[in-house]
C-alpha positions as CSV (number, residue, x, y, z in Angstrom):
1,X,-43.8,47.3,46.7
2,X,-47.1,48.0,48.4
3,X,-47.9,44.4,49.2
4,X,-47.2,45.2,52.8
5,X,-50.6,46.9,52.9
6,X,-52.2,43.5,52.8
7,X,-50.5,42.3,56.0
8,X,-52.5,41.9,59.2
9,X,-50.6,44.8,60.8
10,X,-51.6,47.2,58.1
11,X,-55.1,45.9,58.0
12,X,-55.3,46.9,61.7
13,X,-53.8,50.3,61.0
14,X,-56.1,51.0,58.1
15,X,-59.2,50.0,60.0
16,X,-58.2,52.2,62.9
17,X,-57.8,55.2,60.5
18,X,-61.0,54.6,58.7
19,X,-62.9,54.5,62.1
20,X,-61.0,57.3,63.8
21,X,-61.4,60.0,61.2
22,X,-65.2,60.0,61.0
23,X,-65.4,59.7,64.8
24,X,-63.2,62.8,65.3
25,X,-65.1,64.7,62.7
26,X,-68.4,63.8,64.4
27,X,-67.1,64.8,67.9
28,X,-65.7,68.1,66.5
29,X,-69.0,68.9,64.8
30,X,-70.9,68.1,68.0
31,X,-68.7,70.4,70.1
32,X,-69.1,73.1,67.5
33,X,-72.8,72.7,67.6
34,X,-72.7,73.1,71.4
35,X,-70.8,76.3,71.0
36,X,-73.3,77.6,68.4
37,X,-76.2,76.7,70.7
38,X,-74.6,78.7,73.5
39,X,-74.1,81.7,71.2
40,X,-77.7,81.5,70.2
41,X,-78.9,81.2,73.8
42,X,-76.8,84.2,74.7
43,X,-78.3,86.3,71.9
44,X,-81.8,85.1,72.8
45,X,-81.2,86.0,76.5
46,X,-80.0,89.4,75.5
47,X,-83.0,90.1,73.3
48,X,-85.3,88.7,76.0
49,X,-83.8,91.0,78.7
50,X,-84.2,94.1,76.4
51,X,-87.8,93.2,75.6
52,X,-88.7,92.4,79.2
53,X,-87.7,95.9,80.3
54,X,-90.4,97.3,78.0
55,X,-93.1,95.0,79.2
56,X,-95.6,95.9,81.8
57,X,-95.0,94.4,85.3
58,X,-97.1,91.3,86.0
59,X,-98.1,89.8,89.4
60,X,-95.5,87.3,90.7
61,X,-97.9,84.4,90.7
62,X,-98.2,84.6,86.9
63,X,-94.4,84.2,86.4
64,X,-93.8,81.3,88.7
65,X,-92.0,78.9,88.6
66,X,-89.0,80.9,87.4
67,X,-87.4,79.5,84.3
68,X,-85.5,80.8,81.2
69,X,-88.8,82.1,79.8
70,X,-89.6,84.3,82.8
71,X,-86.1,85.4,84.0
72,X,-85.8,89.1,83.6
73,X,-89.6,89.7,83.4
74,X,-91.0,92.7,85.3
75,X,-93.0,91.8,88.3
76,X,-94.8,93.7,91.0
77,X,-95.3,92.4,94.5
78,X,-96.8,93.9,97.7
79,X,-96.0,93.1,101.3
80,X,-94.0,94.2,104.3
81,X,-90.2,94.1,104.6
82,X,-88.7,91.8,107.2
83,X,-85.2,90.5,107.8
84,X,-82.3,92.2,106.0
85,X,-79.1,90.4,104.9
86,X,-76.0,91.5,103.1
87,X,-74.5,89.6,100.1
88,X,-70.8,90.2,100.0
89,X,-68.3,89.8,97.1
90,X,-70.5,91.3,94.4
91,X,-68.9,93.5,91.7
92,X,-70.6,96.3,89.8
93,X,-68.6,98.2,87.2
94,X,-65.4,96.3,88.3
95,X,-65.8,97.7,91.9
96,X,-66.1,95.3,94.8
97,X,-69.2,95.7,97.0
98,X,-72.2,94.0,98.4
99,X,-76.0,93.6,97.8
100,X,-78.5,94.7,100.3
101,X,-81.1,91.9,100.4
102,X,-84.4,92.3,102.3
103,X,-87.1,89.7,102.6
104,X,-90.5,91.0,101.5
105,X,-93.2,89.1,103.4
106,X,-96.3,88.7,101.3
107,X,-99.9,87.9,102.2
108,X,-99.4,84.4,100.9
109,X,-97.2,83.7,104.0
110,X,-94.0,83.4,102.0
111,X,-91.2,85.9,101.7
112,X,-89.7,87.2,98.4
113,X,-85.9,88.1,98.5
114,X,-85.6,91.6,97.2
115,X,-82.2,93.1,96.3
116,X,-82.8,96.8,97.1
117,X,-79.4,97.9,95.8
118,X,-75.6,97.7,95.8
119,X,-73.1,99.5,98.0
120,X,-69.3,99.6,97.5
121,X,-66.7,98.3,100.0
122,X,-66.9,95.7,102.7
123,X,-70.3,94.6,104.1
124,X,-71.4,97.0,106.9
125,X,-74.8,96.7,108.5
126,X,-74.5,100.3,109.7
127,X,-74.2,101.6,106.2
128,X,-77.0,99.5,104.7
129,X,-80.2,101.7,104.6
130,X,-83.1,100.3,106.6
131,X,-86.1,99.1,104.6
132,X,-89.3,101.2,104.4
133,X,-91.8,100.5,107.1
134,X,-95.4,99.4,106.5
135,X,-97.1,98.0,103.4
136,X,-95.0,98.5,100.2
137,X,-95.3,97.6,96.6
138,X,-92.1,96.8,94.8
139,X,-91.4,96.5,91.0
140,X,-88.4,94.9,89.5
141,X,-86.9,92.1,87.4
142,X,-87.5,88.5,88.4
143,X,-84.3,86.4,88.8
144,X,-83.7,82.7,89.3
145,X,-82.2,81.3,92.5
146,X,-78.4,81.4,92.3
147,X,-76.1,78.4,92.3
148,X,-72.8,78.5,94.2
149,X,-69.8,78.7,91.8
150,X,-71.8,79.9,88.8
151,X,-72.0,83.5,87.3
152,X,-69.6,84.8,89.9
153,X,-71.5,83.5,92.9
154,X,-69.2,82.5,95.8
155,X,-69.1,78.9,96.8
156,X,-67.7,79.8,100.3
157,X,-69.6,78.8,103.4
158,X,-69.7,79.9,107.0
159,X,-70.6,83.6,106.4
160,X,-70.9,85.9,109.4
161,X,-74.3,86.4,111.0
162,X,-76.5,88.7,108.8
163,X,-74.7,87.7,105.6
164,X,-75.3,85.1,102.9
165,X,-73.2,84.3,99.8
166,X,-76.0,82.9,97.7
167,X,-79.5,84.2,96.9
168,X,-81.6,81.1,96.9
169,X,-84.4,79.5,98.8
170,X,-82.2,76.6,99.8
171,X,-79.8,79.0,101.6
172,X,-82.2,81.6,102.9
173,X,-84.7,79.1,104.4
174,X,-82.0,78.3,107.0
175,X,-81.7,82.0,107.9
176,X,-85.3,83.1,108.3
177,X,-88.2,81.4,110.2
178,X,-90.6,81.2,107.2
179,X,-90.9,79.9,103.6
180,X,-89.1,81.7,100.8
181,X,-89.9,81.9,97.2
182,X,-87.6,80.1,94.8
183,X,-86.5,83.2,93.0
184,X,-85.7,86.9,93.8
185,X,-86.3,90.4,92.5
186,X,-83.8,93.2,91.8
187,X,-85.4,96.6,91.9
188,X,-85.4,98.8,88.8
189,X,-84.4,101.8,90.9
190,X,-82.0,101.5,93.8
191,X,-83.7,102.1,97.2
192,X,-82.5,104.9,99.5
193,X,-79.7,106.1,97.2
194,X,-78.2,102.7,96.5
195,X,-77.3,101.6,93.0
196,X,-79.7,99.3,91.3
197,X,-78.4,95.8,90.6
198,X,-78.6,95.0,86.8
199,X,-80.5,91.9,85.6
200,X,-78.2,88.9,85.1
201,X,-78.7,86.4,82.3
202,X,-80.1,82.9,83.0
203,X,-77.5,80.3,83.8
204,X,-75.9,78.5,80.8
205,X,-77.0,81.2,78.4
206,X,-73.9,83.3,78.3
207,X,-70.5,83.2,76.5
208,X,-68.8,81.9,79.6
209,X,-65.9,79.5,80.1
210,X,-67.9,76.5,79.2
211,X,-68.8,78.0,75.8
212,X,-65.2,78.6,74.9
213,X,-64.3,75.1,76.2
214,X,-66.6,73.7,73.6
215,X,-64.8,75.8,71.0
216,X,-61.5,74.6,72.2
217,X,-62.6,71.0,72.1
218,X,-63.8,71.5,68.5
219,X,-60.3,72.6,67.5
220,X,-58.8,69.6,69.3
221,X,-61.0,67.0,67.6
222,X,-60.3,68.4,64.1
223,X,-56.6,68.6,65.0
224,X,-56.8,64.8,65.8
225,X,-58.0,64.2,62.3
226,X,-55.0,65.9,60.9
227,X,-52.7,64.0,63.3
228,X,-54.2,60.6,62.3
229,X,-53.8,61.4,58.6
230,X,-50.3,62.7,59.1
231,X,-49.2,59.6,61.1
232,X,-50.7,57.2,58.5
233,X,-48.8,58.9,55.6
234,X,-45.6,58.9,57.7
235,X,-45.9,55.1,58.5
236,X,-46.7,54.5,54.8
237,X,-43.7,56.4,53.6
238,X,-41.4,54.6,56.1
239,X,-42.7,51.2,54.9
240,X,-42.2,52.1,51.3
241,X,-38.6,53.3,52.0
242,X,-37.9,50.0,53.8
243,X,-39.3,48.0,51.0
244,X,-37.3,49.9,48.4
245,X,-34.1,49.5,50.4
246,X,-34.8,45.8,50.7
247,X,-35.1,45.5,46.9
248,X,-31.8,47.3,46.5
249,X,-30.1,45.0,49.1
250,X,-29.0,47.8,51.4
251,X,-30.9,46.7,54.5
252,X,-30.0,43.7,56.8
253,X,-31.7,40.4,55.9
254,X,-34.2,38.8,58.2
255,X,-31.5,37.0,60.1
256,X,-29.7,40.2,60.9
257,X,-32.9,41.9,61.8
258,X,-33.7,39.4,64.5
259,X,-30.2,39.5,66.0
260,X,-28.9,36.2,64.7
261,X,-25.6,35.9,62.8
262,X,-25.4,34.8,59.1
263,X,-23.5,31.6,58.2
264,X,-20.5,33.6,57.0
265,X,-20.3,35.4,60.3
266,X,-20.6,32.1,62.3
267,X,-17.5,30.6,60.5
268,X,-14.3,31.1,62.5
269,X,-11.9,33.7,60.9
270,X,-8.1,32.9,60.7
271,X,-5.9,35.0,62.9
272,X,-3.5,37.5,61.2
273,X,-0.5,35.1,61.9
274,X,-2.1,32.3,60.0
275,X,-2.4,30.1,63.1
């Protein structure tokens, strides 16, 4: 009854099943590993941010270039404030508002973007406090340059004069006439009554949409395993039933199956009148 398993057709089906199941298991395990890595990165980033707040501030030069190991570290920088820009579409405690970003020109000839605080509502230069004059020393958390479309950063372009949607050297260098550090600082205490902007986690270290996509892909790959096994047993059961019916003579023979008539069917039948 199971001799059909030796046919070329079933050899192909069996080889496909044998290869598909371990492949799906491998891909599901890989996606699960990616999700676990993101969870671990998220926990590490949270721990790093908490420990960084307790560390003493270090000079900016010691923390450059900005990477996952230095994001959130406390730094202290001296210089004079220059151009001021507003960063719209920034939420804080589920309230819409904007950052007040001021370029701190250092003795090195480059400027460090400093987020002095957050204000609610639509960007309004008249409401943004002017930066302190003269030489100042700022202390805050070091942040990596932003990427449009990530971590809530707008990918929109064409902002009005005096505004920018992304805090990065690539965008700011087109707005100011001097070099800009590839990174920025958020003050620990908001300046001039503004609310301080909290430290954000490094990119690709949070439980974001990508992390849960990995978890969803994991479920899909393991579901494929179940589907392949289910379909194999279904095909097997169908073939067994057909073989059993053939042995009992309750299925059409090969001639009927391919649409040809049997010899008895090809013989002419007498009419009811006997003519």
